[in-house]
N, CA, C and O atoms as a GROMACS GRO file, in nm:
protein
  200
    1ALA      N    1  -0.614   0.858  -1.689
    1ALA     CA    2  -0.562   0.918  -1.810
    1ALA      C    3  -0.418   0.966  -1.789
    1ALA      O    4  -0.333   0.950  -1.876
    2ALA      N    5  -0.393   1.026  -1.674
    2ALA     CA    6  -0.259   1.079  -1.647
    2ALA      C    7  -0.156   0.967  -1.637
    2ALA      O    8  -0.039   0.987  -1.669
    3GLU      N    9  -0.199   0.849  -1.591
    3GLU     CA   10  -0.105   0.738  -1.579
    3GLU      C   11  -0.049   0.698  -1.715
    3GLU      O   12   0.064   0.649  -1.724
    4GLU      N   13  -0.126   0.718  -1.819
    4GLU     CA   14  -0.077   0.687  -1.954
    4GLU      C   15   0.043   0.774  -1.991
    4GLU      O   16   0.122   0.739  -2.078
    5HIS      N   17   0.056   0.887  -1.922
    5HIS     CA   18   0.165   0.980  -1.949
    5HIS      C   19   0.271   0.978  -1.840
    5HIS      O   20   0.352   1.070  -1.830
    6GLY      N   21   0.271   0.872  -1.758
    6GLY     CA   22   0.376   0.856  -1.659
    6GLY      C   23   0.343   0.898  -1.517
    6GLY      O   24   0.426   0.881  -1.428
    7TYR      N   25   0.225   0.953  -1.493
    7TYR     CA   26   0.186   0.994  -1.358
    7TYR      C   27   0.162   0.869  -1.274
    7TYR      O   28   0.081   0.784  -1.312
    8SER      N   29   0.231   0.857  -1.163
    8SER     CA   30   0.221   0.733  -1.086
    8SER      C   31   0.187   0.755  -0.939
    8SER      O   32   0.197   0.660  -0.860
    9ALA      N   33   0.147   0.873  -0.899
    9ALA     CA   34   0.120   0.900  -0.758
    9ALA      C   35   0.010   0.810  -0.703
    9ALA      O   36   0.011   0.777  -0.584
   10THR      N   37  -0.084   0.770  -0.786
   10THR     CA   38  -0.193   0.684  -0.738
   10THR      C   39  -0.145   0.544  -0.705
   10THR      O   40  -0.216   0.468  -0.639
   11ARG      N   41  -0.026   0.509  -0.749
   11ARG     CA   42   0.030   0.377  -0.719
   11ARG      C   43   0.149   0.387  -0.624
   11ARG      O   44   0.222   0.290  -0.605
   12HIS      N   45   0.169   0.502  -0.563
   12HIS     CA   46   0.290   0.529  -0.486
   12HIS      C   47   0.318   0.422  -0.381
   12HIS      O   48   0.430   0.370  -0.376
   13GLN      N   49   0.221   0.387  -0.297
   13GLN     CA   50   0.251   0.291  -0.192
   13GLN      C   51   0.290   0.156  -0.249
   13GLN      O   52   0.376   0.088  -0.193
   14ARG      N   53   0.230   0.117  -0.358
   14ARG     CA   54   0.266  -0.009  -0.422
   14ARG      C   55   0.408   0.001  -0.479
   14ARG      O   56   0.486  -0.094  -0.470
   15GLU      N   57   0.441   0.116  -0.538
   15GLU     CA   58   0.573   0.134  -0.598
   15GLU      C   59   0.686   0.133  -0.496
   15GLU      O   60   0.793   0.080  -0.523
   16VAL      N   61   0.663   0.189  -0.380
   16VAL     CA   62   0.769   0.195  -0.279
   16VAL      C   63   0.777   0.068  -0.195
   16VAL      O   64   0.859   0.058  -0.104
   17GLY      N   65   0.692  -0.028  -0.225
   17GLY     CA   66   0.699  -0.156  -0.156
   17GLY      C   67   0.629  -0.160  -0.023
   17GLY      O   68   0.666  -0.240   0.064
   18ALA      N   69   0.528  -0.076  -0.004
   18ALA     CA   70   0.457  -0.074   0.124
   18ALA      C   71   0.402  -0.212   0.160
   18ALA      O   72   0.404  -0.251   0.276
   19GLY      N   73   0.355  -0.285   0.060
   19GLY     CA   74   0.302  -0.418   0.087
   19GLY      C   75   0.406  -0.511   0.146
   19GLY      O   76   0.376  -0.590   0.236
   20TYR      N   77   0.528  -0.503   0.096
   20TYR     CA   78   0.638  -0.586   0.147
   20TYR      C   79   0.663  -0.555   0.294
   20TYR      O   80   0.673  -0.646   0.376
   21PHE      N   81   0.672  -0.427   0.327
   21PHE     CA   82   0.700  -0.388   0.465
   21PHE      C   83   0.583  -0.420   0.558
   21PHE      O   84   0.603  -0.450   0.675
   22ASP      N   85   0.461  -0.415   0.505
   22ASP     CA   86   0.345  -0.458   0.583
   22ASP      C   87   0.358  -0.606   0.619
   22ASP      O   88   0.332  -0.646   0.732
   23GLU      N   89   0.399  -0.687   0.521
   23GLU     CA   90   0.413  -0.831   0.544
   23GLU      C   91   0.522  -0.859   0.648
   23GLU      O   92   0.506  -0.945   0.734
   24VAL      N   93   0.633  -0.786   0.639
   24VAL     CA   94   0.741  -0.803   0.737
   24VAL      C   95   0.691  -0.765   0.876
   24VAL      O   96   0.716  -0.838   0.973
   25ALA      N   97   0.622  -0.653   0.887
   25ALA     CA   98   0.571  -0.609   1.017
   25ALA      C   99   0.473  -0.711   1.074
   25ALA      O  100   0.475  -0.738   1.194
   26GLN      N  101   0.389  -0.767   0.989
   26GLN     CA  102   0.294  -0.868   1.036
   26GLN      C  103   0.367  -0.994   1.083
   26GLN      O  104   0.328  -1.054   1.183
   27ALA      N  105   0.472  -1.032   1.012
   27ALA     CA  106   0.548  -1.151   1.050
   27ALA      C  107   0.620  -1.130   1.184
   27ALA      O  108   0.621  -1.218   1.270
   28VAL      N  109   0.680  -1.013   1.200
   28VAL     CA  110   0.756  -0.983   1.320
   28VAL      C  111   0.666  -0.972   1.443
   28VAL      O  112   0.704  -1.013   1.553
   29THR      N  113   0.547  -0.917   1.424
   29THR     CA  114   0.456  -0.895   1.538
   29THR      C  115   0.354  -1.007   1.555
   29THR      O  116   0.265  -0.996   1.639
   30GLY      N  117   0.367  -1.112   1.478
   30GLY     CA  118   0.270  -1.221   1.488
   30GLY      C  119   0.132  -1.181   1.440
   30GLY      O  120   0.032  -1.234   1.488
   31GLY      N  121   0.125  -1.087   1.346
   31GLY     CA  122  -0.002  -1.043   1.290
   31GLY      C  123  -0.071  -0.935   1.370
   31GLY      O  124  -0.189  -0.907   1.348
   32ASP      N  125   0.001  -0.873   1.462
   32ASP     CA  126  -0.060  -0.773   1.549
   32ASP      C  127  -0.003  -0.634   1.526
   32ASP      O  128   0.005  -0.554   1.620
   33SER      N  129   0.037  -0.604   1.404
   33SER     CA  130   0.094  -0.473   1.374
   33SER      C  131  -0.016  -0.373   1.344
   33SER      O  132  -0.108  -0.402   1.267
   34SER      N  133  -0.007  -0.256   1.402
   34SER     CA  134  -0.104  -0.149   1.374
   34SER      C  135  -0.046  -0.049   1.276
   34SER      O  136  -0.103   0.058   1.254
   35LEU      N  137   0.068  -0.082   1.216
   35LEU     CA  138   0.136   0.011   1.127
   35LEU      C  139   0.117  -0.020   0.979
   35LEU      O  140   0.185   0.039   0.896
   36ALA      N  141   0.028  -0.110   0.945
   36ALA     CA  142   0.008  -0.148   0.805
   36ALA      C  143  -0.031  -0.027   0.722
   36ALA      O  144  -0.110   0.057   0.765
   37ALA      N  145   0.025  -0.020   0.602
   37ALA     CA  146   0.003   0.096   0.516
   37ALA      C  147  -0.138   0.106   0.462
   37ALA      O  148  -0.193   0.216   0.454
   38LEU      N  149  -0.198  -0.005   0.426
   38LEU     CA  150  -0.328   0.003   0.360
   38LEU      C  151  -0.440  -0.074   0.428
   38LEU      O  152  -0.555  -0.032   0.422
   39ALA      N  153  -0.409  -0.183   0.490
   39ALA     CA  154  -0.515  -0.270   0.542
   39ALA      C  155  -0.611  -0.195   0.632
   39ALA      O  156  -0.573  -0.147   0.739
   40GLY      N  157  -0.734  -0.185   0.589
   40GLY     CA  158  -0.836  -0.119   0.668
   40GLY      C  159  -0.828   0.033   0.670
   40GLY      O  160  -0.903   0.097   0.744
   41SER      N  161  -0.740   0.091   0.592
   41SER     CA  162  -0.726   0.236   0.594
   41SER      C  163  -0.830   0.303   0.506
   41SER      O  164  -0.889   0.239   0.418
   42THR      N  165  -0.852   0.430   0.530
   42THR     CA  166  -0.947   0.504   0.448
   42THR      C  167  -0.890   0.530   0.309
   42THR      O  168  -0.965   0.563   0.217
   43GLU      N  169  -0.759   0.515   0.292
   43GLU     CA  170  -0.698   0.537   0.162
   43GLU      C  171  -0.694   0.411   0.075
   43GLU      O  172  -0.661   0.420  -0.043
   44ALA      N  173  -0.725   0.298   0.131
   44ALA     CA  174  -0.713   0.172   0.057
   44ALA      C  175  -0.787   0.176  -0.076
   44ALA      O  176  -0.736   0.127  -0.176
   45GLN      N  177  -0.906   0.235  -0.077
   45GLN     CA  178  -0.985   0.239  -0.200
   45GLN      C  179  -0.916   0.318  -0.310
   45GLN      O  180  -0.920   0.277  -0.426
   46GLN      N  181  -0.853   0.430  -0.277
   46GLN     CA  182  -0.792   0.512  -0.381
   46GLN      C  183  -0.668   0.447  -0.441
   46GLN      O  184  -0.623   0.487  -0.548
   47PHE      N  185  -0.611   0.348  -0.373
   47PHE     CA  186  -0.494   0.280  -0.426
   47PHE      C  187  -0.529   0.146  -0.490
   47PHE      O  188  -0.441   0.075  -0.537
   48ALA      N  189  -0.657   0.112  -0.492
   48ALA     CA  190  -0.701  -0.015  -0.549
   48ALA      C  191  -0.688  -0.011  -0.701
   48ALA      O  192  -0.705   0.094  -0.763
   49ARG      N  193  -0.659  -0.125  -0.757
   49ARG     CA  194  -0.651  -0.134  -0.904
   49ARG      C  195  -0.792  -0.141  -0.960
   49ARG      O  196  -0.886  -0.188  -0.896
   50GLY      N  197  -0.804  -0.093  -1.084
   50GLY     CA  198  -0.931  -0.108  -1.154
   50GLY      C  199  -1.011   0.010  -1.144
   50GLY      O  200  -1.122   0.013  -1.197
   0.00000   0.00000   0.00000
């Protein structure tokens, strides 16, 4: 409901491009980066769409 009024904290990592930087880190490390923002994290569910 708050998102309808401009609240965007629930989408913060997506807004700041965390996914892009995760992809870069994975490419640079050959897929062995432990710094991914969401993959396998306990917060992944709260940032999921839907």
